[in-house]
C-alpha positions as CSV (number, residue, x, y, z in Angstrom):
1,X,56.1,4.0,70.8
2,X,58.3,6.7,69.2
3,X,58.6,10.5,69.1
4,X,58.7,12.4,66.0
5,X,62.5,12.5,66.3
6,X,62.6,8.7,66.3
7,X,63.4,8.5,70.0
8,X,61.3,6.0,72.0
9,X,58.8,7.2,74.5
10,X,58.5,4.5,77.1
11,X,55.2,4.1,78.9
12,X,56.9,3.5,82.2
13,X,60.3,4.5,83.6
14,X,61.8,3.7,86.9
15,X,61.1,7.2,88.2
16,X,57.5,6.9,87.2
17,X,57.3,3.5,88.9
18,X,58.8,5.0,92.0
19,X,56.2,7.7,92.1
20,X,53.4,5.3,91.5
21,X,54.7,3.1,94.4
22,X,54.7,6.2,96.7
23,X,51.2,7.1,95.6
24,X,50.0,3.6,96.1
25,X,51.5,3.5,99.6
26,X,50.0,6.8,100.5
27,X,46.5,5.8,99.1
28,X,46.7,2.5,101.0
29,X,47.4,4.2,104.4
30,X,45.4,7.3,103.9
31,X,42.2,5.7,102.6
32,X,42.3,2.2,104.0
33,X,43.9,2.9,107.4
34,X,42.4,6.4,107.8
35,X,45.8,8.1,108.2
36,X,47.2,11.3,106.8
37,X,50.8,12.7,107.1
38,X,51.7,16.1,108.1
39,X,55.1,17.7,108.2
40,X,55.8,19.3,111.5
41,X,59.3,20.5,110.4
42,X,62.1,19.2,108.3
43,X,62.8,16.5,110.8
44,X,59.4,15.1,111.9
45,X,56.3,13.8,110.3
46,X,53.0,13.7,112.3
47,X,50.6,10.8,111.5
48,X,47.0,11.7,112.1
49,X,43.9,9.6,111.7
50,X,40.8,11.0,110.0
51,X,39.1,11.6,113.4
52,X,41.7,14.4,113.7
53,X,43.3,12.6,116.6
54,X,47.1,12.5,116.2
55,X,48.5,9.0,116.5
56,X,52.3,9.3,116.7
57,X,55.3,11.3,115.5
58,X,58.0,9.8,113.3
59,X,61.3,11.7,113.5
60,X,64.0,11.7,110.9
61,X,66.3,9.6,113.1
62,X,63.6,6.8,113.1
63,X,62.5,7.4,116.7
64,X,58.8,7.5,117.5
65,X,57.2,9.8,120.1
66,X,54.1,9.2,122.1
67,X,50.7,10.1,120.7
68,X,50.2,13.9,120.6
69,X,46.8,15.6,120.6
70,X,47.0,19.2,119.3
71,X,47.1,21.8,122.0
72,X,46.6,25.4,121.0
73,X,47.2,27.0,124.4
74,X,50.8,27.6,125.0
75,X,52.5,30.9,125.7
76,X,54.4,32.4,122.8
77,X,56.8,33.6,125.5
78,X,57.8,29.9,126.1
79,X,60.1,28.1,123.7
80,X,58.2,25.5,121.8
81,X,61.0,23.0,122.0
82,X,59.6,20.3,124.2
83,X,61.2,17.1,125.5
84,X,60.6,14.5,128.1
85,X,62.4,11.4,129.3
86,X,60.3,9.0,127.3
87,X,60.0,10.8,124.0
88,X,61.5,13.9,122.3
89,X,59.4,16.1,120.0
90,X,60.7,18.9,117.8
91,X,57.8,21.3,117.4
92,X,58.3,24.6,115.5
93,X,55.4,26.9,115.3
94,X,53.5,25.3,112.5
95,X,49.9,26.5,112.9
96,X,47.2,24.1,112.1
97,X,44.6,25.8,114.1
98,X,44.2,29.6,114.2
99,X,43.7,30.2,117.9
100,X,44.7,33.6,119.3
101,X,43.6,34.7,122.7
102,X,45.0,37.3,125.2
103,X,45.0,36.5,128.8
104,X,45.8,39.4,131.0
105,X,46.7,39.3,134.7
106,X,49.0,42.2,135.7
107,X,49.6,40.6,139.1
108,X,50.6,37.2,138.0
109,X,54.4,36.9,138.3
110,X,55.1,39.6,135.8
111,X,53.1,37.9,133.1
112,X,51.2,40.9,131.9
113,X,50.0,39.5,128.6
114,X,50.2,35.8,127.5
115,X,49.1,35.0,124.1
116,X,48.0,31.4,123.7
117,X,48.5,30.2,120.2
118,X,50.6,27.2,119.2
119,X,50.8,23.4,119.2
120,X,51.9,21.5,122.3
121,X,51.7,18.0,123.7
122,X,49.6,17.0,126.7
123,X,48.6,13.8,128.4
124,X,45.0,12.6,129.3
125,X,43.7,10.1,131.9
126,X,40.1,8.9,132.3
127,X,38.4,9.7,135.6
128,X,36.2,7.0,137.2
129,X,33.5,7.5,139.9
130,X,31.3,10.5,139.7
131,X,29.0,12.7,141.7
132,X,26.7,9.8,142.9
133,X,29.9,7.9,143.9
134,X,30.8,11.1,145.9
135,X,34.2,11.5,144.3
136,X,36.2,11.1,141.1
137,X,39.2,8.8,141.1
138,X,42.1,8.1,138.8
139,X,44.3,5.1,138.0
140,X,47.9,5.6,139.1
141,X,50.9,3.2,139.1
142,X,53.2,3.4,142.1
143,X,56.3,1.3,142.1
144,X,54.6,-1.3,139.7
145,X,51.3,-1.4,141.8
146,X,48.1,-0.1,140.2
147,X,45.9,1.8,142.5
148,X,43.0,4.3,142.3
149,X,43.4,7.7,143.9
150,X,40.8,10.4,144.5
151,X,41.6,13.5,142.3
152,X,41.6,16.4,144.8
153,X,42.4,20.0,143.8
154,X,41.8,20.9,147.5
155,X,44.9,19.3,148.8
156,X,48.5,18.7,147.7
157,X,49.9,15.5,149.0
158,X,49.8,12.0,147.2
159,X,49.0,9.4,149.9
160,X,48.2,5.8,149.4
161,X,47.4,2.7,151.4
162,X,50.3,0.4,152.5
163,X,50.4,-3.2,153.4
164,X,51.3,-2.2,157.0
165,X,47.9,-0.3,157.5
166,X,45.6,-2.4,159.6
167,X,42.6,-0.1,159.5
168,X,42.7,0.8,155.9
169,X,39.9,-0.2,153.5
170,X,40.2,-3.3,151.2
171,X,41.5,-1.3,148.2
172,X,44.9,-2.3,146.7
173,X,47.9,-1.2,148.8
174,X,51.6,-0.9,148.2
175,X,54.3,-2.8,150.1
176,X,56.4,-0.4,152.3
177,X,59.4,-2.6,151.9
178,X,59.6,-2.0,148.1
179,X,60.3,1.7,148.6
180,X,63.1,3.9,150.0
181,X,62.3,6.2,152.9
182,X,63.6,9.1,154.9
183,X,65.0,8.5,158.4
184,X,63.0,10.2,161.2
185,X,66.4,11.5,162.6
186,X,67.4,13.0,159.2
187,X,67.8,16.7,158.9
188,X,65.4,16.6,156.0
189,X,62.6,15.3,158.2
190,X,60.8,18.4,159.7
191,X,60.5,18.5,163.4
192,X,61.9,15.0,163.5
193,X,58.3,13.9,163.1
194,X,58.3,10.1,163.1
195,X,55.8,7.7,161.5
196,X,53.4,5.6,163.6
197,X,54.1,1.9,164.3
198,X,55.4,-0.3,162.7
199,X,57.6,2.3,160.9
200,X,58.8,4.4,163.8
201,X,62.2,5.1,162.3
202,X,60.8,6.6,159.1
203,X,59.9,10.3,158.7
204,X,56.2,10.6,159.0
205,X,53.2,12.7,157.9
206,X,49.8,13.6,159.3
207,X,47.0,15.2,157.3
208,X,43.6,16.4,158.3
209,X,40.9,16.4,155.6
210,X,37.3,17.5,155.7
211,X,36.2,13.9,155.6
212,X,38.8,12.4,157.9
213,X,42.5,12.1,158.6
214,X,45.5,9.9,157.7
215,X,49.0,9.3,159.1
216,X,51.9,7.3,157.8
217,X,55.5,7.3,156.5
218,X,57.2,9.3,153.7
219,X,58.3,6.9,150.9
220,X,60.1,7.5,147.6
221,X,59.5,5.7,144.3
222,X,58.4,6.2,140.7
223,X,54.8,7.2,139.9
224,X,53.1,6.6,136.6
225,X,50.0,8.4,135.4
226,X,48.6,8.8,131.9
227,X,51.4,6.7,130.4
228,X,54.1,9.1,131.8
229,X,56.4,8.6,134.7
230,X,57.8,10.9,137.4
231,X,60.9,9.4,139.1
232,X,61.8,9.4,142.8
233,X,58.6,11.0,144.0
234,X,58.2,11.5,147.8
235,X,54.7,10.4,148.8
236,X,52.8,9.4,151.9
237,X,52.3,5.7,152.6
238,X,49.2,5.4,154.9
239,X,49.6,3.5,158.1
240,X,46.6,4.8,160.0
241,X,43.4,6.4,158.7
242,X,40.0,7.4,160.2
243,X,36.9,5.4,159.6
244,X,35.4,5.5,156.1
245,X,38.3,7.7,154.9
246,X,37.9,6.5,151.3
247,X,35.4,4.2,149.5
248,X,36.3,0.6,149.0
249,X,37.8,1.0,145.5
250,X,40.0,3.9,146.3
251,X,43.4,3.6,147.9
252,X,44.2,7.2,148.7
253,X,44.3,10.8,147.4
254,X,46.2,12.5,144.6
255,X,46.5,16.2,145.6
256,X,46.7,18.8,142.8
257,X,46.9,22.1,144.7
258,X,50.0,24.2,145.2
259,X,53.2,23.0,146.9
260,X,52.7,25.3,149.9
261,X,50.0,22.9,151.2
262,X,52.3,19.9,151.0
263,X,54.0,20.4,154.3
264,X,52.6,17.8,156.7
265,X,54.9,18.8,158.5
266,X,57.8,17.9,156.1
267,X,57.5,19.8,152.9
268,X,57.5,17.7,149.7
269,X,57.0,18.5,146.0
270,X,53.6,17.7,144.5
271,X,53.4,15.1,141.7
272,X,52.3,17.8,139.4
273,X,55.3,19.9,140.2
274,X,57.6,17.0,139.7
275,X,56.2,16.2,136.3
276,X,57.0,19.7,135.3
277,X,60.4,20.0,136.9
278,X,61.5,16.6,135.5
279,X,60.5,17.8,132.0
280,X,57.8,15.3,131.5
281,X,55.2,18.0,130.9
282,X,56.1,21.3,129.4
283,X,53.7,23.6,131.2
284,X,52.2,24.1,134.7
285,X,48.7,23.7,133.4
286,X,46.2,20.9,133.9
287,X,42.5,20.6,133.1
288,X,39.8,18.7,134.8
289,X,36.6,17.8,132.9
290,X,33.8,16.4,135.0
291,X,30.6,14.8,133.9
292,X,28.1,13.3,136.4
293,X,29.5,9.8,136.0
294,X,33.0,10.2,134.7
295,X,35.6,12.7,133.6
296,X,39.0,13.4,132.1
297,X,42.2,14.8,133.6
298,X,44.6,16.6,131.1
299,X,48.2,17.1,132.3
300,X,50.4,19.8,130.8
301,X,47.8,21.7,128.9
302,X,44.2,22.8,128.4
303,X,42.9,19.9,126.5
304,X,40.8,20.2,123.3
305,X,37.4,21.1,124.8
306,X,37.1,24.8,123.6
307,X,33.4,25.6,124.0
308,X,32.2,29.1,124.9
309,X,34.9,29.5,127.6
310,X,34.7,32.1,130.3
311,X,37.1,35.0,130.8
312,X,40.0,34.0,132.9
313,X,39.4,34.6,136.6
314,X,42.4,35.2,138.8
315,X,43.7,32.7,141.3
316,X,44.1,34.6,144.6
317,X,46.8,34.3,147.1
318,X,46.4,33.4,150.8
319,X,48.8,35.3,153.2
320,X,51.0,36.3,150.2
321,X,51.3,32.8,148.6
322,X,49.4,30.4,146.4
323,X,47.7,27.6,148.4
324,X,44.3,26.5,147.2
325,X,42.7,27.5,143.9
326,X,41.0,30.5,145.3
327,X,38.7,32.7,143.3
328,X,36.9,35.9,144.2
329,X,33.1,35.6,144.5
330,X,31.2,38.9,144.0
331,X,27.6,38.0,144.3
332,X,25.0,35.2,144.2
333,X,21.7,35.1,142.4
334,X,18.6,32.8,142.2
335,X,17.1,33.2,138.7
336,X,17.3,36.9,138.0
337,X,17.2,38.0,141.6
338,X,20.4,38.8,143.3
339,X,20.2,37.4,146.9
340,X,23.7,38.1,148.2
341,X,26.6,40.3,147.4
342,X,30.1,40.5,148.9
343,X,30.7,43.1,151.5
344,X,34.1,43.8,149.9
345,X,35.1,43.7,146.3
346,X,34.9,39.8,146.5
347,X,34.9,37.0,149.0
348,X,37.4,34.1,148.6
349,X,36.0,30.7,147.5
350,X,38.0,27.6,146.5
351,X,37.5,25.2,143.6
352,X,37.8,21.7,145.0
353,X,37.2,18.5,143.1
354,X,37.7,16.6,146.3
355,X,34.5,18.0,147.8
356,X,31.2,16.5,146.7
357,X,28.7,19.2,147.5
358,X,28.7,23.0,147.5
359,X,29.3,25.0,150.7
360,X,28.7,28.6,151.4
361,X,28.8,30.9,154.5
362,X,25.9,31.0,156.9
363,X,24.7,34.4,155.8
364,X,24.7,33.2,152.1
365,X,22.8,30.0,153.1
366,X,20.2,32.0,155.0
367,X,19.7,34.3,152.0
368,X,19.3,31.2,149.7
369,X,16.8,29.5,152.0
370,X,14.8,32.7,152.5
371,X,14.4,33.0,148.8
372,X,13.0,29.4,148.4
373,X,10.9,29.9,151.5
374,X,9.0,32.8,149.8
375,X,9.3,31.4,146.2
376,X,6.3,29.1,146.6
377,X,3.9,27.9,149.3
378,X,4.9,24.3,148.3
379,X,7.5,22.8,150.6
380,X,7.6,26.0,152.7
381,X,7.8,24.1,155.9
382,X,11.0,22.4,154.7
383,X,12.7,25.7,153.9
384,X,11.5,27.3,157.2
385,X,13.0,24.5,159.1
386,X,16.4,24.9,157.3
387,X,16.3,28.7,158.0
388,X,16.1,27.9,161.7
389,X,18.5,25.0,161.5
390,X,21.1,25.9,158.8
391,X,23.5,23.2,159.9
392,X,21.1,20.6,158.6
393,X,21.3,22.0,155.0
394,X,23.4,19.9,152.7
395,X,22.5,16.7,154.6
396,X,19.7,14.2,154.5
397,X,18.9,15.0,158.2
398,X,15.8,16.8,156.9
399,X,14.0,15.9,153.7
400,X,10.8,16.6,151.7
401,X,8.8,14.2,149.6
402,X,9.9,13.9,146.0
403,X,7.9,16.2,143.7
404,X,9.4,16.4,140.2
405,X,7.2,19.3,139.0
406,X,8.1,21.4,142.0
407,X,11.8,20.8,141.5
408,X,11.6,21.6,137.9
409,X,10.0,25.0,138.7
410,X,12.9,26.1,140.9
411,X,15.4,28.5,139.1
412,X,19.1,28.1,138.7
413,X,21.5,29.4,141.2
414,X,24.3,31.6,139.8
415,X,27.6,32.5,141.4
416,X,29.3,35.6,139.9
417,X,33.1,35.6,140.1
418,X,35.7,38.2,139.3
419,X,36.1,39.2,135.7
420,X,32.4,38.6,134.8
421,X,32.7,34.8,135.2
422,X,29.4,33.1,136.1
423,X,28.9,29.5,137.4
424,X,25.5,28.0,137.5
425,X,23.9,25.0,139.1
426,X,20.3,23.8,138.3
427,X,17.6,22.7,140.6
428,X,18.0,19.1,139.4
429,X,21.5,19.3,140.9
430,X,21.1,21.3,144.0
431,X,18.2,19.2,145.0
432,X,19.3,15.6,145.5
433,X,16.7,12.9,145.6
434,X,16.4,9.2,146.5
435,X,13.5,7.2,145.2
436,X,11.0,9.0,147.5
437,X,12.6,11.9,149.3
438,X,14.9,14.9,148.6
439,X,17.1,17.4,150.3
440,X,18.9,20.7,149.6
441,X,22.5,19.9,148.7
442,X,24.0,23.2,149.4
443,X,25.4,23.3,153.0
444,X,27.1,25.6,155.4
445,X,30.9,25.6,155.1
446,X,33.4,25.6,158.0
447,X,33.5,28.6,160.3
448,X,36.9,29.5,159.0
449,X,38.5,29.7,155.6
450,X,37.9,28.0,153.3
451,X,34.2,28.3,154.0
452,X,32.9,28.7,150.4
453,X,33.8,25.6,148.4
454,X,32.7,24.8,144.8
455,X,32.6,21.1,144.9
456,X,31.6,18.5,142.3
457,X,27.9,19.5,142.7
458,X,28.7,22.5,140.4
459,X,31.9,21.4,138.8
460,X,30.3,18.5,137.1
461,X,28.9,21.2,134.7
462,X,32.3,22.4,133.6
463,X,35.8,21.7,132.5
464,X,38.3,23.9,134.4
465,X,41.7,24.9,133.2
466,X,44.0,25.3,136.2
467,X,46.7,27.5,134.8
468,X,49.5,28.0,137.3
469,X,51.7,29.8,134.8
470,X,49.3,32.7,134.4
471,X,47.6,32.2,137.8
472,X,44.1,32.0,136.3
473,X,41.3,29.6,136.1
474,X,39.1,29.2,133.0
475,X,35.7,27.6,132.9
476,X,34.0,26.1,130.0
477,X,30.7,24.1,129.7
478,X,31.5,20.4,130.0
479,X,31.1,18.3,126.8
480,X,30.1,14.6,127.3
481,X,33.2,12.4,127.8
482,X,31.7,9.8,125.5
483,X,31.3,12.3,122.8
484,X,35.1,13.0,122.8
485,X,35.8,9.6,121.5
486,X,38.8,9.2,123.8
487,X,38.6,5.5,124.5
488,X,41.6,3.4,123.4
489,X,43.4,6.5,122.0
490,X,47.0,5.2,121.6
491,X,49.7,6.5,123.8
492,X,47.6,9.1,125.7
493,X,46.9,7.2,128.9
494,X,44.6,4.5,130.1
495,X,41.3,6.1,129.2
496,X,39.4,2.9,128.3
497,X,35.9,3.2,129.5
498,X,34.7,0.1,131.3
499,X,31.0,0.7,130.8
500,X,28.5,3.1,129.3
501,X,30.6,4.3,126.4
502,X,31.5,2.9,123.0
503,X,35.1,2.2,122.2
504,X,37.0,4.1,119.6
505,X,37.7,2.8,116.1
506,X,41.2,4.4,116.3
507,X,43.8,1.8,115.3
508,X,46.5,1.2,118.0
509,X,49.9,2.7,117.2
510,X,51.6,-0.7,116.6
511,X,48.8,-1.6,114.2
512,X,49.4,1.6,112.3
513,X,53.1,0.9,112.0
514,X,52.5,-2.6,110.7
515,X,50.0,-1.2,108.2
516,X,52.4,1.4,106.9
517,X,55.3,-1.2,106.6
518,X,53.0,-3.7,104.8
519,X,51.7,-1.0,102.4
520,X,55.2,0.1,101.6
521,X,56.4,-3.4,101.1
522,X,53.5,-4.4,99.0
523,X,53.8,-1.2,96.8
524,X,57.6,-2.0,96.5
525,X,56.9,-5.6,95.3
526,X,54.3,-4.4,92.9
527,X,56.7,-1.7,91.6
528,X,59.6,-4.0,91.1
529,X,57.3,-6.5,89.2
530,X,56.1,-3.7,86.9
531,X,59.7,-2.4,86.4
532,X,60.9,-5.9,85.4
533,X,58.0,-6.4,83.0
534,X,58.7,-3.0,81.4
535,X,62.4,-3.7,81.2
536,X,61.7,-7.0,79.5
537,X,59.2,-5.5,77.0
538,X,61.8,-2.8,76.3
539,X,64.4,-5.4,75.5
540,X,62.0,-7.1,73.1
541,X,61.4,-3.9,71.3
542,X,65.2,-3.4,70.9
543,X,65.6,-6.7,69.3
544,X,62.6,-6.3,67.1
545,X,63.5,-2.7,65.9
546,X,66.8,-2.5,64.1
547,X,66.1,1.2,63.5
548,X,66.3,1.8,67.2
549,X,69.0,4.5,67.7
550,X,72.0,3.6,69.8
551,X,73.0,5.8,72.6
552,X,69.6,6.9,73.9
553,X,69.6,4.6,76.9
554,X,73.2,3.6,76.6
555,X,74.8,1.0,74.2
556,X,72.5,-1.3,72.4
557,X,72.5,-4.8,73.8
């Protein structure tokens, strides 16, 4: 084919072939493998599947980062350059979601106004157990041993069964000999508190929980959670524990409260603080999403659950320091009727995933029971008994016969926190039933603080953002974990769901890499073949066309 000037116009050129090869590779990956590419900056490309779940980041130097969900809640006051020991990610502010929210807390460490609006990485881990199991537990690797630990925002220490514990349950344990320890006579061992036998020479710990107690030795080793690792963590190896301290499957407790509670008596850093201080996570924020039968823990961020969230409610201090996640409770209502209000501006209550039920003060409990006593003549004897014996509330020591229509008629109980935050629990939750009998699952808390405890009974309705940076808690209605399609998401933690949930169709990271390489290779072969055919045809035209002008593509052959 020739132009009007007599110069040939080739149907294909090497440049066109190259472009076609690139388009073919892109089409192959984007359509067939459900992957799209997004430039984060001039150095990094983000690969995202069509479910909007990021899969991995490919940097210009060829390195590959862990999977990165999009996280819109990071302070603009914080530099967005994030790194950790396992992967490095360059992340300039390249907005893909338009989130802008002001969080104000004048008393929170000088952070008067934090605007949450950017992209950040976080790590997720699936929570097993549930309300009926009486606790939520999480898979953790300690020194190469995989164990399940109860997730507890009401304590701060990480403690786990050891092979030297004779009265521990049958859950997996760690070998004491595999870890380093602190000497009992060391200056770093507070009060020279020694561990019980057979580790008398090691620095010890002793912790009292609401459900029992544990003693043991302080050990040091690496801890892996959600596919990230904190190195040289000081934790408690259990040598003695009270009866029925943990269910059979669970080997210990993972405390997520503040460092100030981790002195038992020797002060240690919490795992969460170590993850932050070692640069593994970029922010002192974690989120707990609970469903009745499972949940998700998000480390380093707020997750991706944004659904009609509450205002932030401030985390209150105890004796001038942060200890538990304390919120201010202003009043309590049943249906539309306020049945109790705080004698001061607010009364402290704690948010505790390690507590199964919900506990209030005695006067609050009496006000609740009095309302239900007068609400209906049905079951009146039961409520009258609880009014006279409030210590029985929250236990199965006194029950009433199961009556579904009566339970459905009972109104919700609402707890009004500071900054217009309302938490609700329904009658199907605060009335717990067996096959034939039921009991009121709100009990009387301890006589001393903390005596108002929001446990799993109410937290199973929400996800909670524990923001230590701005000293706030944010509540949102809990989506179903199965609807989040988290299973088998590559590089974000072991969140495979053993039962009750369908697995994700997300292709594993190594599979995506192979598909990309295969697509590019196939496109390259096809492109080379086309180029060779075109070159041969062009030569044939040259020989067949004596009028072909020399010098257009170089000297005529």
